[in-house]
N, C-alpha and C positions, 0 to 999 in steps of 0.2 A: 820386512813387511811394511816399513814406513816409507819406502821409496828412496832410501839413502843409498847411494852407490859409494862403495869404499874400495880403496886401493891398498892392498897389503902386499908389499913387495915379495916376501918369500912364498906367497900363495898365488899371486896374480901374474908373475913373470913367467912366460913360456920358456921351456928348455931351449937352449942355444941362442937366446936373445941376449943382447948386450945389457946386462942388468943395470949398470950405472945410467945408461941412456933412458931406460924405462923408469927408473926412480926419479931422474931429473924431469922427465915428461909428467910424471905424477905430481911432483912438487910445483911445476909450472902451471898445471891446470886445476889444482885443488882450490876449493872455495872455503874449506874449513879443514883444520887439522885436529883430529882426535888422537891424543897421545896417551897411550897406556903407560902410566908412570909406575913402574914396578922396580923392585930392588936392583935388577940388572940394567936399568935404563941409564944410569950415570956411567956405567962401565962401557957403554956402546958409543963409539965415536959417531956413528950414523944417526942415532936418535937425537943427540944434541944438535947435530948439524941440520937435521930436518926441521926441528923446532926453530932454530935460528933462521932457516930459510923462510919459514912461515912468518916469523916476526919481521924479517926484512921486507916481505911482500905485504905486510899489514893484514895478514889473513887471520880470521878468528881462530883461536885455539881453545879446544876443550880438553883440559887435562883430566884423564880418568885415573883417579888415585887407587892404585892397587898395591899398597904397601910402601909407597914413597910419595912425598909431597913434591909439587913442582918446585923448581929451584932456579937460581940464576935469573936471567931476564924474563923467563916465563913464570917465575915464582909469584908474580903479581896477580896471576889468574887463579881464581878459586876453582878447585877441581871437584869432580863428582866422585864421591867414594864408591868404589865398585867391588872391593875385595869381598868375596863370598856371595856376591849377587849373581843370579842367573842372567845370561845374555839378554833375554826378553825384557827384563826389568831395566837393565842398563840402556837398551835401545829406547825404551819408553822415556827414560830420563833425558836422553839426548834429544829425542823428538820434542819433548816438552820445552826444553831449553831453546831449541831452534825456533820454535813458534813464538818465543818472546823476543826474538831478534828481528826487528823490522827489515833489516838488510836482506834476510833470507826467507822471510815468512811467505811471500807470494809464490815464489818458485817452489818452495817446499810444499805448500798446500796443493799445488798442481801435481807434484809427484806423489803425494799421499793418495789422492783420488785415483790416480793411475795404478799405483801399487795395490790399493785395496781391491780394485776390480779383479785382480788375479787371485785373491785369497778365497779360501773356503768359507762358507757361511758363518760358522761359529766364530772364527777368528775375525772376520770382517765386522760382524755385529758387535763383538767385544771391543774392537778398536775404535769404531765410530762412537760407541757409547762412552768409552774412555776419553776420547777427544772432546766429547760434549761435556763430560764431568769436569775436565780440567779448566773449563771456562777461559781457555787461552785464545779462542778464535771467536769472531762475531758470528751471529746467526747466518749472515750472508756468506761468510767464508765457509761455514759448516755446510751450507746448502751446496756450494760448489764441490766440496769433497764428496758429499752424499751422491750428488748427481754424477760425478766423475767415477764413482765406485761401481757403477753398473749393477745396482741392486736388483735381485730377482724379486718376484712378487712375494715370495715367502719372507725374504729379508725385509722388504718394505713393510709387511705386516708386523714383523717383530719390532721394527723401529718406527711405527706409525706416529708415536708421540713426537719424536724428534723431527720427523719429516713434516708433520703438520706445523710445528712451531717455526721451523726455518723456511717453510713455503717451498720445499723441494717438489719437483715433478708437476708443478702447476703449469698449464699452458700459458704462454705469454698473453698479455692483454692485447686484443686486436687494436690496431691503430684507429684513431678517431677519424671518421670521414666527415668532410665539411658538408656533404649533402644532408647529413643528419640534423643540421641546425636550421631552424626556421628563423631567418633574420631579415631585417628590413634595411640592411646596410646597402646603400646605392652603388657600391663599387665591388 
């Protein structure tokens, strides 16, 4: 619901596809690596190699601590504890973290507005309100998200305070016409 697209090899690779090619394509195109660091992580040759690939490409890594702390070269990154948390809470924590990273913020904000437009009203209202409560974005950025979320009139009524504060849905100011000025300038 935050507009984050994830590639999970064992879920996203179609049957009969060359899985190594698909994993390599995912590693080449990723902008961020979220690694679920759980007790079986160290035993997997693939997990460590994927993290190494991200480190080599200087990709941001978000360790999701699920019973094991990051180790080795990616042990320098503070992880998000996720053990026992429901996926929505983890997604919110990842979203909040990404909003703090200038490198990703603008692109992420555009995808949030687009993603919110597809949500049902209660979820959309909740997430816009949550985004506002985090104080992680400027009013101008929140305005872009709100306008990109395609709010219905009902949703606009529910969020009228936020909309008024950020100035969303106001028509642009008309351009100033020079004929409106009474001047005595000779040229």
